[in-house]
N, C-alpha and C positions, 0 to 999 in steps of 0.2 A: 299263545299259553295260555292262556286262563281258563280251555276250556277244555284241554289235558286234569290242569292244577286239576281238577274238579271233577272232575271223573279221578280218575288220584283216589279226593276225600273220599267221591258217596261209594268209594267199592271196594278201600278198608274200614268202611263204618260196617261191626257186626249186620249177622242179616237181624231185621224185624219181621215181629209175620206186619203182615199188613193191615195199614188203617184205613182203610176207609173215607173215615168221619172225615179223620183227619185232609182227603183230597177231595169230600164236602165243606169240608167247612175253607181252606183255598177257591173256594167257587164266588164265594158269601164276597169279592169281588168288581163283580160283570159291571156295576153301576159306577165306579171307581172313577174321577176326570183325570186321573194319571195311570196316560196311557198305560205304565212299565204292572202295574200293580192290574190292568185292567183286563192285558192281553198277557203277565198271569196266570190270570182269574179264569180265564177262556177256555187258558189250558187247562184247569185242572177242570173247568164245568165234561170241556166234551173229557176229563179220562175219571170220571167220577159218573158220567154214564153208564160207563161200563161199557155199550156196545147193546145196551135202550136203544133205542130214538128215540123214540116221547118221552123217558125219562129226561132224554140230553136236550132235546126243545126243547121241551117245562124245565129243566134249571137258567137258559140261556128267558126260557119268554117272565119268565118269576123276573127280572132284572131287567124284562124295558126291547129288550130284544129284537124284534122280530124272525122271526117264518118261515121262510117261502118255500112249496113242497112244491120241483118240479118230477112229475111222477113215471114222466119219461124219460126222462137221465135216471130220474134213482137217487136225487140227493135232493140234501136242504139245506140250501144259505137261510145263517143265521146271519142278521146285521144287528150288528153294537150303535149305540147311536153315534160313536165317530165314524166315520167313513175307513179309516186305517184300518181297523178294529173288525171285522166277517172270520166266521164258522161254516164252513162246510164239514156236513156229515153224508152217509150214504142213508136212505131209507130204507134197509136189512139192516144195521147197523157195524157195517162191518171194518168205518176210521168213522173218525172224526180227526179235523182240521182246523185247528184258532194261526190264521193266516195276518201277519199285520203289513201292515207296507211305509211304515217308520222305524222302523228295529232290524235292526241285524240278525244275521243269524246268532253272534253274541248271545241278543237276550232269546234266544228261541235256548237255545241251550243252556242255562244259566235256568229257564224253566224251569229246566224238564229235573235239570238237578239237585230243584229251588223242589218243586212236587214230591220226588221220589226218592231225596231222600228226609222227605222229611214223615212220610211216608213210612219206610221203610219196606221197598221197594225196593229190591235189584238192580243192580244194571248192568250188564247181561253181557260186555258188547260183539258185536257182526259184522262179526271182517267177510263178508259173501256181498257188501254194499259200497259207493265212494267214502256216499255220507254219511255219518251218525244215525248212526242205528241199536237202539236198546233192548233188553229184552227185562221188562218191569216183569214180568210175572209170567206167569202159562198159557203162552195164547193170546197176547198185551208183548206190545211192536210199540215201541216209538221212536221217529225219525225226523233229521232236522231236517231242512231244505230250505232254499233265499221260495219267493211265494211266485209265484204267473205261469207262462203253459213251458217253460219248459225248464224246473229249478235248479239251478244250483251250489253246491252245497258252502260256499260261503258268502257272503254276501256282506255290504254293510249297510245297504240299507232296507231290505226286509226281512219278509222269514217267516216259516210258516213251523210247525210244532206239527204230525202228523197219525197221534194215536192207531194204530190197525189192531181188531180184533179176531181173535179168530180162532177152531177150539180151544179144550181146555183151561179160560179160562174159567 
């Protein structure tokens, strides 16, 4: 219910230019002790990296997070001081995902809506997936699922916001 209401509000808002500076500003709370703010900030930092793996990692490490690159897997794991919050990025910059092991998918949906709305991104729903997936701009999508190896669309206990960066961004 909350998800539908938030989506309707954001879709009804007038189209605006994308404000990357707003997304970067929202990424400044990575070291916040409030897990909700830190999670929103982690999602914003993923988006603010715009598919640039080095830029993304720098946003987190400057806030005291620890980045560990696994070249064999093509991933960088970025650990928060809070063990319930972490990020995985592709070393080629194709995706960045913020995970919470303490906040459910409703929190993740709220993060996508808040960040997107504040920054003036469109929220075009992608209908070919089960879980909430929206196109924010050319080549940039956001998908909300639970965390874990077998993610589900709705989970009260865990969540993930995964931004995918492709051609046209």
